[in-house]
C-alpha positions in Angstrom: 0.0 0.0 0.0 1.2 3.6 -0.8 1.3 6.1 2.0 2.3 9.8 2.2 4.7 10.6 5.0 7.4 13.0 6.0 10.9 11.6 6.6 14.2 12.7 8.0 17.3 10.9 6.5 19.5 9.2 9.1 21.9 7.2 7.0 22.5 6.4 3.3 24.8 3.8 1.8 25.5 2.9 -1.9 23.7 -0.1 -3.3 24.7 -1.7 -6.6 26.0 0.5 -9.4 23.2 3.2 -9.4 21.1 2.8 -6.3 21.1 3.5 -2.6 19.8 2.1 0.7 18.7 4.8 3.1 17.5 4.7 6.7 14.8 7.3 7.4 12.9 8.4 10.5 9.4 8.7 9.2 6.4 10.5 10.7 4.0 7.5 10.1 6.2 4.4 10.6 9.2 5.4 12.8 12.6 4.1 11.5 12.4 2.5 8.1 14.9 1.3 5.5 14.2 2.1 1.8 15.8 1.1 -1.5 15.9 4.0 -3.9 16.8 2.9 -7.4 18.7 4.8 -10.0 19.6 7.9 -8.1 23.3 7.6 -8.7 23.0 7.4 -12.5 24.8 10.2 -14.5 21.7 10.9 -16.7 20.0 14.3 -16.7 16.9 12.9 -14.9 18.9 11.4 -12.1 21.6 14.1 -11.6 21.6 15.5 -8.2 18.9 13.3 -6.8 21.4 11.5 -4.4 21.7 14.9 -2.6 18.2 14.4 -1.3 19.4 11.5 0.8 22.2 13.2 2.7 21.8 12.8 6.5 19.5 15.4 8.0 17.6 16.1 4.8 13.8 16.3 5.3 11.5 15.0 2.7 7.9 14.6 1.7 7.6 11.0 0.4 5.2 8.6 -1.1 6.3 5.1 0.0 5.3 1.5 -0.4 4.9 0.0 3.0 4.6 -3.6 3.9 4.9 -4.5 7.6 6.0 -8.0 6.7 9.1 -6.7 4.8 12.2 -5.1 6.3 13.1 -3.2 3.2 10.6 -0.8 1.7 10.5 1.4 -1.5 10.1 5.1 -2.1 7.8 5.9 -4.9 8.1 9.7 -5.0 10.0 12.3 -2.9 10.8 16.0 -2.6 12.4 18.3 -0.1 9.9 19.4 2.6 12.3 22.1 3.9 15.3 23.7 2.1 18.2 24.5 4.4 19.7 28.0 4.1 22.8 27.5 6.4 23.2 23.9 7.7 24.8 22.5 4.5 27.3 25.4 4.3 28.1 26.5 7.8 30.6 24.2 9.7 29.2 24.8 13.2 25.6 24.3 12.2 26.4 21.3 10.1 28.3 19.7 13.0 25.4 20.3 15.4 23.0 18.8 12.9 25.3 15.7 12.4 25.5 15.3 16.2 21.6 15.2 16.3 21.5 12.6 13.5 24.2 10.4 15.0 22.5 10.6 18.5 19.3 9.4 16.8 21.2 6.5 15.1 22.5 5.4 18.4 19.2 5.8 20.2 16.4 4.6 17.9 16.5 0.8 18.2 12.9 0.0 17.3 10.8 1.0 14.2 7.7 2.2 16.2 6.2 5.5 15.2 6.4 8.4 17.6 4.9 11.6 15.9 6.0 13.8 18.9 9.5 12.7 18.5 9.4 13.3 14.8 8.2 16.9 15.3 10.9 17.4 17.9 13.6 16.3 15.4 12.0 18.3 12.6 11.8 21.5 14.7 15.3 21.0 16.0 16.9 20.8 12.6 15.0 23.9 11.4 16.1 25.8 14.4 19.7 24.8 13.9 19.4 26.3 10.4 18.0 29.7 11.5 18.9 30.2 15.1 21.5 32.5 16.6 25.1 31.4 17.4 24.4 31.1 21.2 21.2 29.2 20.5 22.8 26.7 18.1 25.7 26.1 20.7 23.2 25.2 23.5 20.9 23.2 21.3 22.8 19.9 21.5 22.3 20.0 25.3 18.6 20.7 25.0 18.0 18.1 22.3 19.9 15.3 24.2 17.9 15.7 27.3 14.5 16.1 25.6 15.3 13.1 23.3 15.6 11.0 26.5 12.3 12.3 27.7 10.6 11.3 24.4 12.2 7.8 24.6 10.7 7.3 28.0 13.5 8.0 30.5 12.8 11.6 31.5 15.0 13.0 34.3 12.7 13.3 37.3 12.7 16.2 39.8 14.5 19.5 39.6 17.5 21.2 41.2 16.9 22.8 44.6 18.7 23.4 47.9 17.3 20.2 49.1 18.1 18.2 45.9 21.3 19.8 44.5 22.8 16.7 42.8 21.7 15.0 39.6 22.3 11.2 39.7 22.9 10.3 36.0 22.7 6.6 36.7 19.2 6.8 38.3 18.0 9.8 36.4 16.8 12.0 39.2 17.8 14.8 41.4 18.9 13.7 44.9 19.9 15.4 48.2 23.5 13.8 48.4 26.4 12.7 46.1 25.9 9.1 45.2 28.5 6.4 45.8 29.3 6.2 42.0 31.1 8.9 39.9 28.2 9.5 37.5 26.5 12.7 38.8 26.4 16.4 38.4 26.2 18.9 41.2 26.3 22.6 41.9 26.0 24.8 38.8 26.1 21.9 36.4 23.0 20.3 38.1 21.3 23.8 38.2 21.9 24.4 34.5 20.6 20.9 33.6 17.5 21.7 35.5 17.1 25.0 33.7 17.4 23.3 30.3 14.9 20.6 31.3 12.4 23.3 32.2 12.7 25.2 28.9 9.3 25.4 27.2 10.3 27.4 24.0 13.4 27.1 22.0 14.2 30.8 22.2 14.8 30.5 25.9 18.1 28.7 25.1 19.5 32.1 24.2 19.1 33.2 27.8 21.5 30.5 29.1 25.1 31.7 29.1 27.6 28.9 29.1 31.3 28.8 28.3 33.1 26.1 26.2 34.3 24.0 29.2 30.8 23.8 30.8 29.3 22.8 27.4 32.0 20.1 27.0 31.4 18.7 30.5 27.6 18.6 30.2 27.7 17.0 26.7 29.9 14.1 28.1 27.6 13.8 31.1 24.5 13.6 29.0 26.1 10.9 26.9 26.6 8.9 29.9 23.0 9.3 30.9 21.9 8.1 27.5 24.2 5.2 27.6 22.8 4.1 31.0 19.3 3.9 29.5 20.0 2.6 25.9 21.5 -0.8 25.5 24.5 -0.9 23.1 24.5 2.9 22.8 28.1 2.9 21.6 30.6 5.8 21.1 29.5 9.0 19.5 32.1 10.0 16.9 30.5 13.5 16.4 30.9 14.4 20.1 34.7 15.2 19.8 34.0 17.3 16.8 31.3 19.2 18.5 33.5 19.8 21.6 36.1 21.3 19.4 34.0 23.7 17.4 31.6 25.1 20.0 32.8 28.2 21.7 
């Protein structure tokens, strides 16, 4: 059966002489794998079509979907949003690639989650058009809120009575735990602020230096790894730590 759905490209590999296999996070079906034939041909009709399937590209698609098959087919596709800066700006592109790799490590099942799809879609659009401070803070926001959408939201909030965030357990506590995976003092307070953000623009009001962002990104990766089996190592993390001021 043919369905219309939005999709966000997560990964693409070459297949045969002229085709590709692409992994897409779709609005209707969650993570799906598609064969797209002929997009790597040198003919006029195919020229440039492979660019549609770069990681982070957002598409409107008509797809053949059969729940009994692991590999699906795309019938028609076009860009649903044309980037103005992400593809050409090193910092924005690196942040977008961090978001995409985080999804690759986190999305283990194909189930649809429209709210998560909209979070990803909105995040990529905001990376494209947001201010420098906003873009620098966005990886922290997205990592924490991705965890919430996947079902392991950090509980509680920073206070005088609960000034420590236990990353292993995922909640704010009143004392330093016996293991080394925790945030305290300003790091716990900042995390609580980010968790309570309701609108993207509020990220511009959080002033952080490079060292704090680095520390928090590493801590949030630890948190994700505690809650997702076989999470693995994020290659884009080291790149992000280098380029974010």
